[in-house]
Each structure stands twice: as structure tokens, then as C-alpha cells.
N, C-alpha and C positions, 0 to 999 in steps of 0.2 A: 504494501500501498506508499510503499514511497514514492513508488516514481509518481512524478507532477502530472504524469498527462493523461496518466493511470485514474488518478484525486479526481480532474477533470470531469473524465466521463460514471462517476459515480456520485448515487443520484438513492440518498437513504429516506426513507421520512419515518419520523415518531412524530405518533400522533395520540396524546397520552398511553403512549404501550414505553417500553422499555426491551430494551435492546442490552444482555450483559455479553462480555467475551476475556472470560477469565484463564486464561493460559493456553487460547488455542487463536485461528486464527481466522478473517473473515475478506471475501475475497469476490470483488463487482466492478467486473468488467461489462462492460457498457447494456449493465443488468438496472432491475432494480429492486428494491425493498421494502418495500410498506408495514410499517404495521401499526395496525391501529385500537386502542384500542385495549393491545392482544404481548407478546412477551416471547420473547427470540435468547433463551441461554447456550451457549455454544462454550462449554466446559472441558479443555485441552481437548475440543476439537478445533474441526474444519468447515465452511462455510463456501465455496465455489461458488458464486454464480456468472454465469457467459453467456451475458446474451442471450441472455434469463427472465423470470422474476416469479421473485417468492411475496404470499399478499398477505399475512397476516389479521385476521379480521374479532378479537376476542377471542383469539385465541390464542396456542402456548404452542412453540415446538423446541422444545429439550434437546441437544445435538452431548453426548455425557461419552466421549471415548472414542466416538465415530466423525462424524464423514458426508455430507448434505452435495452435495452438487446437479446443478438445473443447467445441463446446458440445451443450451435456444430450447427450449422449454417455459414453465411455470410448474404452479406449485401456493395454490387456495389452501389456507387453510381455519373456517370458519366456524367459529363457532365451536370446535374443533383441539386433539391434541395430536404431536404427533411427536413421539421417542425413539432415536435412534440412539440406543446407548449398547457404546460395545459394535456397531455397525455401520453398518454402508447405505447412504439412500442415496439412488442419481438417479434423474431425470433429466434423461437425453430425447430431446425429441418428441418428447411429452407434455402428460397435462396429472394432476394428481390433487385429486381437489377428496377435501377432507371438511364433511359438512357435520355438523352436532355429534361422529365419533370422537371417540376414542383408538388411535390405531398404534400397536406397541411395531 
């Protein structure tokens, strides 16, 4: 995230929400992360968003010792929860919607 060019292309919207990155890494390259009344926790993990989008609306995304890659895809969490604990979630050219459920 130290590259000024990459920082220019980064858009992170946090509206009444929270983004915690503890010993982890969040890369957003030409993508967008929206957190509206939700929470994104990354603990010793990594979140890569490349030309994709992550929307968290009233939900929660926890990545603990895992990795979430969104490449040309989209992850929507609406009133739900996504936990990746010691695992990995890859969305490549696709879409994952979590609406009112809890996905482990």
C-alpha cells in the first residue's frame, strides 16, 4: 500500500462501520470496499481486491489467519456474516452474496 499510484486508485468507504486490520494486509487495486454499518476484521490475514468490490451492509466479515481474494468479482454481505478462519475464500470473476445468513 506504499505505492502512491496504488493509493490513488484506492477507494474505501466506511459509513458508520469499522475496519480492523491487525497484523494483516488489505490490498485494493482498482477496486472498492464499502462498509456501511458493518465491520471488517482482518487478523493475521490478508484481503486482496483486484478490480472487484466488497460491500458489507449491516453485516460482518472476519478473516482470521486466512485470506480473501476478490479478482474481477464481487462479495456482498447484507445482514449476514462471513468467517474465514484458517481458510481461504476466492472469488474470481464471480459473485458471492450472503443475505441474512451466516456462512462459515
